[in-house]
Wavefront OBJ file of the C-alpha trace (Angstrom):
o trace
v 235.557 150.227 72.691
v 233.847 152.945 70.698
v 230.684 154.977 70.316
v 228.879 154.828 67.012
v 225.506 154.722 65.300
v 226.980 152.643 62.463
v 225.411 149.128 62.514
v 228.513 147.770 60.718
v 230.351 148.088 64.036
v 229.085 144.559 64.764
v 230.984 143.179 61.753
v 234.340 141.379 62.189
v 235.730 143.403 59.260
v 234.918 146.748 60.836
v 238.038 148.856 61.307
v 238.327 149.473 65.049
v 242.036 150.237 65.016
v 241.475 153.745 66.345
v 239.195 152.614 69.182
v 240.445 152.898 72.715
v 241.278 149.899 74.861
v 239.639 149.653 78.244
v 240.022 147.228 81.141
v 236.792 145.210 81.357
v 237.063 144.483 85.086
v 235.780 147.722 86.598
v 234.270 151.045 85.737
v 235.952 152.399 82.629
v 237.038 155.888 81.716
v 235.004 157.935 79.295
v 235.649 157.527 75.576
v 236.023 160.693 73.452
v 233.219 160.657 70.920
v 235.214 161.748 67.845
v 237.844 159.117 68.538
v 235.258 156.381 68.930
v 233.356 156.780 65.683
v 235.223 154.039 63.796
v 237.223 154.040 60.578
v 234.838 152.613 58.020
v 232.873 149.617 56.970
v 234.300 146.339 55.625
v 234.369 145.896 51.886
v 231.923 143.475 50.264
v 234.438 140.617 50.180
v 235.206 140.996 53.837
v 231.519 141.184 54.661
v 230.719 138.009 52.711
v 233.643 136.146 54.282
v 232.499 137.198 57.712
v 228.813 136.406 57.081
v 227.926 140.121 57.235
v 226.473 140.815 53.785
v 223.667 142.726 55.541
v 224.450 144.986 58.470
v 222.396 144.368 61.602
v 219.745 146.794 62.769
v 219.188 148.595 59.472
v 217.428 151.919 59.934
v 218.423 152.177 63.590
v 220.124 155.577 63.954
v 220.589 155.449 67.713
v 224.128 155.662 69.026
v 225.510 152.681 70.896
v 228.472 151.982 73.100
v 230.291 149.094 71.382
v 232.604 146.661 73.136
v 234.617 144.622 70.609
v 236.874 141.695 71.562
v 239.025 139.723 69.124
v 239.619 136.182 70.364
v 241.685 133.291 69.007
v 240.117 129.876 69.637
v 241.884 126.532 69.738
v 241.620 124.339 66.632
v 238.696 121.916 66.722
v 237.303 123.620 69.783
v 234.064 122.570 71.377
v 230.868 124.653 71.753
v 231.505 128.217 72.845
v 229.127 130.254 74.975
v 229.106 133.645 76.637
v 227.625 134.231 80.082
v 226.734 137.830 80.956
v 226.289 137.717 84.699
v 224.351 140.438 86.456
v 224.964 141.412 90.081
v 222.624 140.054 92.746
v 221.249 143.235 94.229
v 220.620 143.453 97.964
v 217.854 145.959 97.357
v 214.311 144.794 97.971
v 212.651 147.810 96.457
v 210.910 148.012 93.122
v 213.365 148.371 90.265
v 213.054 147.804 86.549
v 216.293 147.337 84.562
v 218.345 148.363 87.582
v 221.595 148.130 85.595
v 220.494 150.324 82.728
v 219.500 149.279 79.205
v 219.916 145.771 77.851
v 222.659 144.382 75.648
v 222.961 142.812 72.206
v 225.600 140.178 71.533
v 227.162 139.503 68.112
v 229.471 136.565 67.317
v 231.361 137.099 64.040
v 228.711 139.591 62.981
v 225.710 137.388 63.762
v 223.195 138.536 66.359
v 222.942 135.880 69.071
v 219.695 135.353 70.975
v 220.158 134.410 74.620
v 218.907 131.314 76.374
v 216.374 131.482 79.179
v 212.879 132.960 79.464
v 211.811 135.201 76.584
v 215.213 135.055 74.923
v 213.625 136.081 71.618
v 212.814 139.555 72.994
v 214.947 140.178 76.103
v 214.699 143.941 75.696
v 211.089 143.822 76.955
v 212.036 142.138 80.204
v 214.176 142.941 83.186
v 217.818 142.066 82.731
v 218.946 138.773 84.182
v 222.055 136.649 83.908
v 221.825 135.004 80.499
v 223.765 132.401 78.536
v 224.500 133.050 74.850
v 225.403 130.029 72.717
v 227.674 131.636 70.130
v 227.387 128.796 67.576
v 230.981 129.124 66.377
v 231.863 126.188 64.082
v 234.768 124.035 65.269
v 236.665 124.923 62.076
v 236.670 128.668 62.917
v 239.421 129.720 65.272
v 238.895 133.480 64.966
v 236.061 135.004 66.999
v 235.059 138.654 67.004
v 232.791 139.071 69.994
v 230.815 142.319 69.999
v 228.556 143.535 72.784
v 226.619 146.747 72.471
v 224.378 148.809 74.717
v 222.615 152.115 74.293
v 224.956 155.071 74.614
v 224.089 156.830 77.880
v 226.905 159.283 78.636
v 226.069 160.074 82.266
v 223.751 159.342 85.159
v 221.688 156.190 85.481
v 222.903 153.338 83.255
v 225.962 155.154 81.929
v 228.123 153.071 79.604
v 231.206 153.629 81.780
v 229.682 151.327 84.414
v 228.963 148.536 81.949
v 231.589 146.112 83.248
v 231.261 147.266 86.834
v 227.716 145.939 86.741
v 228.333 142.843 84.604
v 230.731 139.955 84.544
v 231.436 138.343 81.142
v 232.497 134.682 81.151
v 233.485 132.807 77.987
v 233.699 129.055 77.851
v 231.834 125.845 77.194
v 228.129 125.881 78.159
v 228.593 123.032 80.638
v 231.214 125.081 82.481
v 229.073 128.209 82.557
v 225.757 126.656 83.604
v 226.811 126.256 87.291
v 227.448 130.012 87.414
v 223.958 130.591 85.990
v 222.387 128.218 88.533
v 224.257 129.892 91.387
v 223.055 133.322 90.271
v 219.454 132.075 90.098
v 219.720 130.594 93.598
v 221.216 133.797 95.023
v 218.463 135.847 93.402
v 215.812 133.585 94.934
v 217.452 133.807 98.364
v 217.610 137.568 98.027
v 213.835 137.634 97.406
v 213.000 135.048 100.069
v 212.236 137.512 102.913
v 209.745 139.324 100.681
v 208.067 136.059 99.667
v 207.756 134.954 103.302
v 206.367 138.392 104.128
v 203.723 138.063 101.388
v 202.609 134.673 102.701
v 202.249 136.166 106.178
v 200.226 139.044 104.695
v 197.762 136.576 103.170
v 197.340 134.821 106.523
v 196.980 138.132 108.364
v 194.503 139.464 105.796
v 192.308 136.369 106.168
v 192.403 136.682 109.954
v 191.427 140.368 109.781
v 188.505 139.564 107.474
v 187.307 136.968 109.990
v 187.568 139.607 112.739
v 185.529 142.038 110.660
v 182.792 139.446 110.117
v 182.752 138.697 113.853
v 182.769 142.390 114.804
v 180.954 144.231 112.010
v 181.105 147.551 113.823
v 184.894 147.698 113.400
v 185.410 148.779 109.785
v 189.134 149.320 110.450
v 189.579 145.533 110.305
v 188.112 145.471 106.784
v 190.306 148.309 105.499
v 193.429 146.797 107.023
v 192.600 143.333 105.653
v 192.179 144.748 102.147
v 195.443 146.666 102.535
v 197.344 143.501 103.480
v 195.745 141.396 100.724
v 196.516 144.026 98.060
v 200.155 144.168 99.168
v 200.531 140.368 99.332
v 200.987 139.726 95.557
v 203.732 142.357 95.148
v 206.599 140.065 96.209
v 205.476 137.336 93.803
v 205.175 139.861 90.967
v 208.647 141.231 91.798
v 210.024 137.686 91.739
v 208.402 137.047 88.362
v 209.673 140.342 86.968
v 213.213 139.958 88.296
v 213.450 136.521 86.657
v 212.312 137.892 83.250
v 209.022 135.977 83.275
v 206.920 139.145 83.291
v 207.177 141.996 80.799
v 208.919 145.011 82.368
v 206.099 147.370 81.451
v 203.453 145.075 82.900
v 205.666 144.470 85.902
v 206.010 148.189 86.616
v 202.318 148.910 85.916
v 200.991 146.164 88.194
v 203.329 146.882 91.094
v 202.801 150.650 90.935
v 199.037 150.140 90.816
v 199.073 147.792 93.802
v 201.249 150.206 95.776
v 198.894 153.102 94.978
v 195.775 151.120 95.940
v 197.365 149.842 99.157
v 198.296 153.425 100.099
v 194.664 154.500 99.735
v 193.433 151.509 101.757
v 195.875 152.338 104.558
v 194.550 155.908 104.534
v 190.981 154.647 105.017
v 192.181 152.256 107.713
v 193.831 155.070 109.646
v 190.735 157.288 109.407
v 188.580 154.471 110.778
v 191.190 153.216 113.256
v 191.576 156.610 114.947
v 187.921 157.671 114.379
v 189.131 160.878 112.745
v 186.651 163.682 112.007
v 186.025 164.298 108.317
v 188.165 167.394 107.890
v 188.921 169.075 104.574
v 192.251 167.330 104.006
v 190.653 163.920 104.579
v 187.932 164.765 102.064
v 190.613 166.032 99.636
v 192.591 162.771 99.842
v 189.433 160.705 99.482
v 187.899 162.566 96.551
v 191.169 162.869 94.582
v 192.132 159.214 95.135
v 190.425 157.960 91.902
v 193.380 159.349 89.925
v 195.438 156.502 91.418
v 193.321 153.982 89.518
v 194.643 155.405 86.218
v 198.311 154.657 86.911
v 198.453 151.169 85.392
v 196.034 151.683 82.446
v 197.786 154.840 81.253
v 201.261 153.338 81.704
v 200.298 150.298 79.610
v 199.091 152.572 76.785
v 202.376 154.485 76.533
v 203.597 154.814 72.949
v 200.178 154.590 71.316
v 199.805 158.351 70.833
v 201.083 161.723 71.961
v 197.878 162.300 73.922
v 198.578 159.186 75.997
v 202.030 160.536 76.806
v 200.535 163.825 77.986
v 197.906 161.964 79.994
v 200.599 159.811 81.578
v 202.520 162.914 82.654
v 199.367 164.434 84.159
v 198.377 161.222 85.970
v 201.844 160.685 87.405
v 202.106 164.325 88.483
v 198.730 164.209 90.253
v 199.583 160.832 91.796
v 202.881 162.250 93.029
v 201.143 165.160 94.754
v 198.576 162.749 96.220
v 201.330 160.538 97.635
v 203.091 163.567 99.124
v 199.837 164.603 100.774
v 199.334 161.005 101.911
v 202.781 160.899 103.533
v 202.223 164.197 105.329
v 198.797 163.074 106.543
v 199.928 159.618 107.701
v 202.993 160.745 109.632
v 201.454 163.899 111.117
v 198.335 161.999 112.216
v 200.272 159.154 113.814
v 202.707 161.528 115.533
v 199.823 163.601 116.963
v 198.016 160.465 118.133
v 201.199 159.141 119.746
v 201.734 162.424 121.571
v 198.190 162.032 122.945
v 199.292 158.712 124.467
v 197.699 156.529 121.791
v 200.313 153.805 121.916
v 198.671 151.820 119.118
v 199.413 154.738 116.786
v 202.982 154.750 118.068
v 203.349 151.080 117.178
v 202.205 151.797 113.616
v 204.615 154.724 113.343
v 207.705 152.546 113.867
v 207.377 150.288 110.759
v 206.266 153.242 108.630
v 209.401 155.178 109.542
v 211.561 152.124 108.816
v 209.772 151.639 105.463
v 210.476 155.235 104.501
v 214.183 154.749 105.238
v 214.108 151.396 103.409
v 212.614 153.080 100.334
v 214.986 156.046 100.188
v 218.232 154.253 101.075
v 218.410 151.916 98.012
v 217.805 154.878 95.719
v 220.708 156.753 97.299
v 222.916 153.652 97.198
v 222.093 152.966 93.528
v 222.797 156.592 92.611
v 226.152 156.490 94.390
v 227.045 153.240 92.627
v 226.073 154.732 89.269
v 228.055 157.924 89.732
v 231.162 156.413 91.325
v 231.288 153.300 89.179
v 231.950 151.240 92.294
v 229.476 148.945 94.001
v 228.211 150.722 97.117
v 226.716 148.236 99.544
v 223.738 149.113 101.678
v 224.772 150.024 105.228
v 221.359 148.840 106.457
v 221.604 145.263 105.175
v 222.672 142.350 107.355
v 223.369 138.841 106.132
v 221.609 135.848 107.669
v 223.830 133.265 106.025
v 223.174 133.585 102.281
v 219.978 135.573 102.853
v 220.248 139.386 102.966
v 217.960 141.097 105.469
v 217.404 144.655 104.313
v 215.919 147.403 106.452
v 212.831 147.298 104.219
v 212.325 143.646 105.178
v 212.812 144.545 108.838
v 210.141 147.228 108.387
v 207.787 144.693 106.765
v 208.041 142.164 109.579
v 207.933 144.915 112.212
v 204.676 146.096 110.641
v 203.151 142.627 110.901
v 204.323 142.342 114.509
v 202.836 145.757 115.347
v 199.485 144.789 113.825
v 199.445 141.480 115.725
v 200.250 143.264 119.001
v 197.508 145.853 118.363
v 194.926 143.191 117.496
v 195.885 141.086 120.518
v 195.666 144.118 122.815
v 192.278 145.095 121.400
v 191.067 141.514 121.719
v 191.987 141.423 125.415
v 190.348 144.810 125.971
v 187.160 143.762 124.176
v 187.072 140.516 126.134
v 187.357 142.426 129.404
v 184.604 144.816 128.329
v 182.385 141.932 127.279
v 182.927 140.139 130.565
v 182.097 143.308 132.457
v 178.958 143.950 130.381
v 177.922 140.305 130.699
v 178.248 140.419 134.476
v 176.307 143.686 134.604
v 173.575 142.290 132.356
v 173.426 139.147 134.450
v 172.945 141.241 137.573
v 170.316 143.379 135.826
v 168.510 140.276 134.583
v 168.445 138.844 138.083
v 166.997 142.104 139.373
v 164.431 142.177 136.603
v 163.356 138.593 137.219
v 162.744 139.492 140.853
v 160.759 142.571 139.884
v 158.562 141.162 137.093
v 156.232 138.357 138.198
v 157.011 135.025 136.568
v 154.325 132.995 138.333
v 150.582 133.461 138.099
v 149.250 135.545 140.992
v 146.055 134.842 142.898
v 143.540 137.398 141.588
v 140.093 136.640 143.088
v 137.308 137.801 140.785
v 139.658 138.250 137.844
v 141.497 135.980 135.465
v 144.863 137.451 134.550
v 147.114 136.042 131.802
v 150.486 137.527 130.922
v 153.573 136.810 128.837
v 156.832 138.717 128.609
v 159.426 138.001 125.879
v 162.462 140.336 125.870
v 164.240 140.999 122.587
v 167.634 141.076 124.343
v 169.076 139.574 127.479
v 167.636 142.457 129.471
v 164.502 144.156 128.200
v 162.779 147.459 128.786
v 159.167 146.237 129.122
v 157.563 145.705 132.511
v 154.155 145.020 134.083
v 152.851 144.991 137.621
v 149.750 143.262 139.052
v 148.765 143.992 142.641
v 145.620 143.044 144.592
v 144.185 145.546 147.102
v 142.733 144.732 150.487
v 139.230 145.773 149.344
v 139.290 143.249 146.472
v 140.265 145.686 143.742
v 143.262 145.147 141.487
v 145.961 147.475 140.102
v 147.568 146.658 136.734
v 150.422 148.739 135.283
v 152.199 148.020 131.974
v 155.025 150.042 130.465
v 157.949 150.236 128.060
v 161.203 151.974 129.025
v 163.017 153.585 126.112
v 166.272 151.835 125.261
v 167.637 148.411 126.057
v 170.206 146.776 128.234
v 171.480 147.773 131.636
v 170.162 151.352 131.680
v 166.647 150.259 130.757
v 166.780 147.511 133.379
v 167.756 150.010 136.064
v 164.824 152.272 135.163
v 162.512 149.264 135.274
v 163.846 148.450 138.743
v 163.130 151.983 139.980
v 159.582 151.932 138.597
v 158.810 148.489 139.963
v 160.167 149.493 143.365
v 157.910 152.565 143.390
v 154.869 150.500 142.336
v 155.362 147.877 145.000
v 155.418 150.498 147.701
v 152.339 152.407 146.523
v 148.951 152.353 148.291
v 147.373 154.568 145.669
v 144.403 153.339 143.613
v 144.048 156.276 141.234
v 145.790 155.531 137.890
v 146.365 159.235 137.230
v 148.073 159.774 140.579
v 150.129 156.614 140.126
v 151.440 157.876 136.745
v 152.169 161.294 138.268
v 154.191 159.600 141.019
v 156.116 157.427 138.515
v 156.822 160.513 136.396
v 158.503 162.068 139.407
v 160.669 158.959 139.808
v 161.984 159.188 136.229
v 162.266 162.969 135.889
v 165.919 163.872 135.393
v 166.929 160.313 134.399
v 167.618 161.234 130.759
v 165.079 158.646 129.626
v 161.365 158.305 129.101
v 158.818 155.528 129.502
v 155.409 154.886 128.005
v 153.048 153.502 130.605
v 149.381 152.654 131.241
v 147.799 152.186 134.682
v 144.415 150.504 135.241
v 142.387 150.089 138.442
v 139.807 147.260 138.412
v 137.071 147.728 140.992
v 135.047 144.854 142.425
v 131.894 146.308 140.889
v 133.270 146.056 137.331
v 134.331 149.675 137.022
v 137.733 150.240 135.419
v 139.750 153.472 135.588
v 142.505 153.995 132.965
v 145.280 156.568 132.652
v 147.733 156.620 129.755
v 151.270 158.073 129.514
v 151.917 157.692 125.779
v 151.283 153.924 125.728
v 149.282 151.869 123.214
v 145.502 151.905 123.810
v 143.885 148.753 125.276
v 141.305 146.505 123.621
v 137.977 145.675 125.277
v 136.491 142.543 123.732
v 138.449 143.153 120.492
v 137.473 146.824 120.337
v 140.072 149.516 120.790
v 139.412 151.773 123.780
v 140.005 155.468 123.183
v 142.245 156.685 126.006
v 143.927 160.136 125.875
v 147.675 159.675 125.333
v 149.397 162.104 127.668
v 153.174 162.663 127.789
v 155.387 159.644 128.563
v 156.964 159.408 131.989
v 160.224 161.289 132.552
v 159.801 163.890 129.789
v 158.792 166.905 131.904
v 158.016 167.214 135.626
v 154.605 167.834 137.192
v 152.389 166.287 134.507
v 148.717 165.761 135.343
v 147.248 162.678 133.681
v 143.622 162.214 132.646
v 141.517 159.216 133.719
v 138.956 157.377 131.629
v 136.317 155.066 133.123
v 134.719 152.009 131.548
v 132.737 149.016 132.787
v 133.523 145.285 132.626
v 130.584 142.883 132.568
v 131.228 139.331 133.734
v 133.171 137.602 130.958
v 134.480 140.855 129.441
v 138.208 140.946 128.725
v 140.613 143.866 128.581
v 143.822 143.433 126.502
v 146.978 145.423 127.299
v 150.181 145.105 125.232
v 153.492 146.799 124.456
v 154.529 148.234 121.082
v 156.837 145.244 120.464
v 153.762 143.412 119.134
v 152.707 146.142 116.713
v 156.284 146.854 115.574
v 157.248 143.250 114.800
v 158.712 143.367 111.305
v 159.346 140.913 108.497
v 162.688 140.994 106.624
v 160.847 142.716 103.777
v 160.018 145.600 106.130
v 156.302 144.840 106.583
v 155.005 145.641 110.093
v 152.725 143.414 112.159
v 150.480 146.466 112.563
v 147.291 147.369 114.390
v 144.996 145.490 112.003
v 146.583 142.156 112.906
v 146.416 143.080 116.603
v 142.708 143.844 116.204
v 142.072 140.544 114.436
v 143.932 138.554 117.096
v 142.778 140.522 120.152
v 140.329 137.801 121.249
v 143.087 135.152 121.217
v 145.170 134.089 124.223
v 148.225 136.099 125.216
v 150.472 133.207 124.179
v 148.960 133.049 120.691
v 149.325 136.800 120.186
v 152.940 136.837 121.441
v 153.920 133.806 119.329
v 152.331 135.359 116.221
v 154.280 138.611 116.695
v 157.519 136.768 117.445
v 157.168 134.553 114.368
v 156.445 137.657 112.257
v 159.815 139.132 113.219
v 160.507 140.330 116.769
v 162.567 143.501 117.030
v 161.491 144.780 120.446
v 160.340 143.401 123.772
v 156.906 141.777 123.606
v 154.509 142.022 126.556
v 150.865 140.908 126.376
v 148.477 140.949 129.368
v 144.709 140.261 129.586
v 142.253 140.749 132.461
v 138.895 138.925 132.353
v 136.155 139.664 134.919
v 134.764 136.481 136.410
v 131.080 135.878 137.210
v 131.568 135.466 140.983
v 132.520 139.092 141.161
v 128.785 139.908 140.880
v 128.051 137.815 143.897
v 130.717 139.520 145.849
l 1 2 3 4 5 6 7 8 9 10 11 12 13 14 15 16 17 18 19 20 21 22 23 24 25 26 27 28 29 30 31 32 33 34 35 36 37 38 39 40 41 42 43 44 45 46 47 48 49 50 51 52 53 54 55 56 57 58 59 60 61 62 63 64 65 66 67 68 69 70 71 72 73 74 75 76 77 78 79 80 81 82 83 84 85 86 87 88 89 90 91 92 93 94 95 96 97 98 99 100 101 102 103 104 105 106 107 108 109 110 111 112 113 114 115 116 117 118 119 120 121 122 123 124 125 126 127 128 129 130 131 132 133 134 135 136 137 138 139 140 141 142 143 144 145 146 147 148 149 150 151 152 153 154 155 156 157 158 159 160 161 162 163 164 165 166 167 168 169 170 171 172 173 174 175 176 177 178 179 180 181 182 183 184 185 186 187 188 189 190 191 192 193 194 195 196 197 198 199 200 201 202 203 204 205 206 207 208 209 210 211 212 213 214 215 216 217 218 219 220 221 222 223 224 225 226 227 228 229 230 231 232 233 234 235 236 237 238 239 240 241 242 243 244 245 246 247 248 249 250 251 252 253 254 255 256 257 258 259 260 261 262 263 264 265 266 267 268 269 270 271 272 273 274 275 276 277 278 279 280 281 282 283 284 285 286 287 288 289 290 291 292 293 294 295 296 297 298 299 300 301 302 303 304 305 306 307 308 309 310 311 312 313 314 315 316 317 318 319 320 321 322 323 324 325 326 327 328 329 330 331 332 333 334 335 336 337 338 339 340 341 342 343 344 345 346 347 348 349 350 351 352 353 354 355 356 357 358 359 360 361 362 363 364 365 366 367 368 369 370 371 372 373 374 375 376 377 378 379 380 381 382 383 384 385 386 387 388 389 390 391 392 393 394 395 396 397 398 399 400 401 402 403 404 405 406 407 408 409 410 411 412 413 414 415 416 417 418 419 420 421 422 423 424 425 426 427 428 429 430 431 432 433 434 435 436 437 438 439 440 441 442 443 444 445 446 447 448 449 450 451 452 453 454 455 456 457 458 459 460 461 462 463 464 465 466 467 468 469 470 471 472 473 474 475 476 477 478 479 480 481 482 483 484 485 486 487 488 489 490 491 492 493 494 495 496 497 498 499 500 501 502 503 504 505 506 507 508 509 510 511 512 513 514 515 516 517 518 519 520 521 522 523 524 525 526 527 528 529 530 531 532 533 534 535 536 537 538 539 540 541 542 543 544 545 546 547 548 549 550 551 552 553 554 555 556 557 558 559 560 561 562 563 564 565 566 567 568 569 570 571 572 573 574 575 576 577 578 579 580 581 582 583 584 585 586 587 588 589 590 591 592 593 594 595 596 597 598 599 600 601 602 603 604 605 606 607 608 609 610 611 612 613 614 615 616 617 618 619 620 621 622 623 624 625 626 627 628 629 630 631 632 633 634 635 636 637 638 639 640 641 642 643 644
């Protein structure tokens, strides 16, 4: 072999008598550069006889490592082919041209294009095992086989490891094709765990999206689903790139971009998953993340101008610092959460630690192989028959298992919480049904109509109708702030206090109810009305909506709601009901009914409908767009009250 920039080194007539001889079965010793420069070009006659009138690669001044072999073929031989077989790597990490630069093959001075995908431009694709049909006529028994690769004197892809990383087989194509098929099968088996992992990621991502739709308050499901779905295509892209179906530059750009995006999505997932406060380092990672979106576009524009090269260096440097910050944030956050007995964080920490080892280990192994010239096998790879299981694959499947365990645990916890809340709401609803009258009460001298429609299973509205021994009637209507169990408990306390009262004064009744709620961390709007047998009505208001008398709004002072401050004195207002007059009381759920467009039901509609039945008013508000509990109550004075 020799080292030369002379393109005539591919010619059969090139004088290689001073070149050194090396064993092509393992890593070779270095070749002294002066000794390997060659001894001259063939003369014109030799060039014409050897079909080399024009040297290959004119104008190419790069130095190459040349491997020249002089072979004697049998007379009337059959077709001759060369198979350059690449090793089947056990690494599952991203790698482009893992065995260094590509090769060019010359048979008797003629450049030979390989078979297989994109054989017309193999230098743009990742190296694979390829078959070269040498097209040597049966009449030619002398074959000068020349293989060249870029001269890299040390480090990654050094020429001394050329044969350690390749096996050259010469023979008939039919004899070499089984070797090619076996290599393709081994490569597929080597990638199989990653492909299975990607399929599982798609399934898991779809399941997480369904969980997010079912539980919209849990944004961590959305971030994690996007993270899994962004990672899912990587194995298929790696398979396409490693089989030379995808351009190496596109392969690297797409995979690096997907990795960068998935890292950002996992960052957002962790922030949401652990409900982290928005500290400065979280804001820094979030606001500097857009630089990651430039990785693929800038990489694909490499070579167009010097400015693009500078931009690429800047983007990759900033992305590197972002990823370092990301690693520090992810591991420190998960370790802190685990130390605080957050076992879900501990489950996530295990696959991340394995992934870090699985990323670093192949790099170390490849470097050792490159420097020593001997194949260094991964100590973290086990064989499941013909399928290698690398630690990175173990980390992948451990990550899926951890996510499934976390989701299953959260599902059981949410189910228990829902069952508990459902039982509590059921108990509160039963209490509320006992407290709020569902059947029409006997109200001599008055006609009372009421309807109550809660917005949720347990509402915060209430009303109370109670006849007195002297023929008068007490009516109280109110709205407890909030919904659910807490509101129901406050309603229960108020209804219990009302049922035990003998008081007829609305102001004193509100003062008493205010004392019940003081210190309960809640407030209630309420209106109390006393209907005398002579038609006189006394009203007191604690921040509730004003009533309507025969479609006219009654001005009642709106004092503080119940439970805001202690010792509130409420003002009473008197009015008179003639026989046939009707007083309308309602909660703010009627006024605040809202259409999807945002339009409110409003006081004007209440005024226009105030002479309608309670059922008509409630149905109109509900059809408009109920958002709160709806309570409507009317009291009409009957004529026989005069006789009484």
